[in-house]
C-alpha positions as CSV (number, residue, x, y, z in Angstrom):
1,M,0.0,0.0,0.0
2,M,1.1,3.5,-0.5
3,N,2.7,5.7,2.2
4,L,0.9,8.9,2.8
5,S,3.0,10.1,5.8
6,E,5.1,12.4,3.7
7,I,2.2,13.9,1.7
8,L,0.6,16.8,3.5
9,A,-2.5,18.9,3.3
10,I,-2.1,22.5,4.5
11,N,-5.2,24.4,5.6
12,G,-5.8,27.4,3.4
13,K,-3.5,26.2,0.6
14,T,-4.7,24.5,-2.6
15,G,-3.5,21.0,-3.4
16,L,-1.1,18.7,-1.7
17,F,2.5,19.0,-0.6
18,K,5.4,16.6,-0.4
19,L,7.5,16.9,2.7
20,I,11.1,17.8,1.7
21,S,12.8,18.4,5.0
22,K,12.1,19.1,8.6
23,G,13.7,22.1,10.3
24,K,13.7,23.1,14.0
25,N,10.6,25.3,13.7
26,N,9.3,24.5,10.2
27,F,8.9,22.1,7.3
28,I,10.0,22.6,3.8
29,V,7.3,21.4,1.5
30,E,7.0,21.1,-2.3
31,S,3.6,21.6,-4.1
32,L,2.5,18.6,-6.1
33,I,0.8,21.1,-8.5
34,D,3.6,23.6,-9.4
35,R,6.7,22.1,-7.7
36,K,7.3,25.3,-5.7
37,R,9.0,24.9,-2.4
38,T,7.8,26.8,0.6
39,P,8.2,26.7,4.4
40,T,5.4,25.9,6.8
41,F,5.4,27.0,10.4
42,P,3.8,25.8,13.6
43,H,0.9,28.2,13.2
44,D,0.0,26.5,9.8
45,S,-2.5,23.7,10.1
46,V,-0.7,20.8,8.5
47,S,-2.0,17.2,8.3
48,A,-0.3,14.2,6.9
49,L,-2.7,12.3,4.6
50,D,-2.1,9.1,6.6
51,N,-3.7,10.8,9.6
52,I,-6.9,11.7,7.8
53,A,-10.0,9.5,7.9
54,I,-13.5,9.8,6.6
55,F,-16.4,9.6,9.0
56,T,-18.8,6.6,8.5
57,Y,-21.7,5.5,10.5
58,E,-19.7,2.6,12.0
59,E,-16.0,3.7,12.2
60,D,-13.7,6.2,10.6
61,I,-12.1,4.9,7.4
62,P,-8.5,5.8,6.6
63,L,-8.1,8.0,3.6
64,T,-5.9,5.3,2.0
65,E,-8.8,2.9,2.0
66,V,-11.0,5.5,0.4
67,F,-8.4,6.0,-2.3
68,K,-8.2,2.3,-2.8
69,A,-11.9,2.1,-3.3
70,I,-11.8,4.9,-5.9
71,Y,-8.8,3.2,-7.6
72,T,-10.8,0.0,-7.8
73,K,-13.9,1.7,-9.1
74,E,-11.9,3.5,-11.7
75,N,-10.0,0.4,-12.7
76,G,-6.7,2.1,-11.7
77,G,-7.4,5.2,-13.7
78,K,-8.0,8.8,-12.9
79,L,-11.4,10.3,-12.3
80,P,-12.4,11.6,-15.8
81,E,-14.3,14.6,-14.4
82,I,-15.0,16.0,-11.0
83,S,-18.5,17.4,-11.2
84,K,-19.5,20.7,-9.6
85,D,-23.0,19.2,-9.1
86,A,-23.3,18.4,-5.3
87,E,-25.8,15.6,-6.0
88,K,-23.5,13.9,-8.5
89,L,-20.6,14.1,-6.0
90,K,-22.7,12.6,-3.2
91,R,-23.9,9.7,-5.5
92,Y,-20.3,9.0,-6.6
93,F,-18.9,9.1,-3.1
94,E,-21.8,6.8,-1.9
95,E,-20.8,4.3,-4.6
96,V,-17.2,4.4,-3.3
97,L,-18.0,4.5,0.4
98,P,-21.7,3.5,0.9
99,N,-21.8,4.1,4.6
100,Y,-20.1,7.5,4.8
101,D,-21.7,9.8,7.4
102,K,-23.8,12.2,5.3
103,E,-24.2,14.5,8.2
104,R,-20.5,15.0,8.9
105,V,-18.9,14.6,5.5
106,Y,-19.5,17.8,3.5
107,I,-19.5,18.4,-0.2
108,Q,-16.2,20.3,0.2
109,N,-14.7,17.2,1.8
110,I,-15.8,14.9,-1.0
111,K,-14.5,17.3,-3.7
112,K,-11.2,17.6,-1.9
113,V,-10.8,13.8,-1.6
114,L,-11.5,13.4,-5.3
115,L,-9.1,16.2,-6.3
116,W,-6.5,14.7,-4.0
117,Y,-7.0,11.3,-5.7
118,N,-6.3,12.8,-9.1
119,L,-3.2,14.6,-7.8
120,L,-1.8,11.5,-6.3
121,H,-2.7,9.5,-9.4
122,D,-0.8,12.0,-11.5
123,E,2.3,11.5,-9.3
124,N,2.0,7.7,-9.6
125,L,1.8,7.4,-5.8
126,F,-0.7,4.6,-5.9
127,D,0.5,1.1,-5.4
128,F,-2.3,-1.1,-4.2
129,T,-0.6,-4.4,-5.2
130,E,-0.3,-6.7,-2.3
131,E,1.2,-10.1,-2.1
132,P,-1.4,-12.7,-1.5
133,E,-1.4,-13.9,2.1
134,D,-0.8,-17.5,1.1
135,V,2.4,-16.6,-0.8
136,E,3.6,-14.5,2.2
137,D,2.8,-17.3,4.6
138,N,4.5,-19.9,2.5
139,T,7.6,-17.7,2.3
140,K,7.7,-17.4,6.1
141,N,7.2,-21.2,6.5
142,E,10.0,-21.8,4.0
143,K,12.3,-19.6,6.0
144,I,11.4,-21.3,9.2
145,N,11.9,-24.7,7.7
146,K,15.3,-23.6,6.3
147,N,16.3,-22.3,9.7
148,A,15.3,-25.5,11.3
149,E,17.2,-27.6,8.7
150,T,20.2,-25.4,9.2
151,E,20.1,-25.8,13.0
152,I,19.7,-29.6,12.7
153,A,22.6,-29.8,10.2
154,D,24.7,-27.7,12.6
155,K,23.9,-30.0,15.5
156,I,24.8,-33.0,13.5
157,A,28.1,-31.4,12.4
158,Q,28.8,-30.5,16.0
159,E,28.1,-34.0,17.2
160,N,30.3,-35.5,14.5
161,T,33.2,-33.1,15.5
162,D,32.8,-34.1,19.1
163,I,33.4,-37.8,18.3
């Protein structure tokens, strides 16, 4: 899965920013839109995307999971158009996240998530490929078996040297 800890949203600024460096009292960030670098300060409201979640009626869903649902719905592609029609935005978001909390997730939030999705897609920051669990478990089992075989071989060699 992708790492959103270095992609930042800054309240009052359009777009997303990549964290370039951390100073004593500020961050240096680079806009994903125009590549301009600027400092941010403690009074700026900065949020890493991996700390953002969307309200649902059950539990908050991490933004990464919402992006994954959009990615799946769009077959790995970008959103062709982000409508200005509030009803279309709500219907689309409901297809992606059917149980989102309609009282606490506003149209501005939905539009922002969809715009962010396209920005991140343009930057090729989506990697939702995961190894199947069976393959991963088999790899772990093979390592454990090899370690056990090595330990047994070492014990046998040790016993043969002791003779």
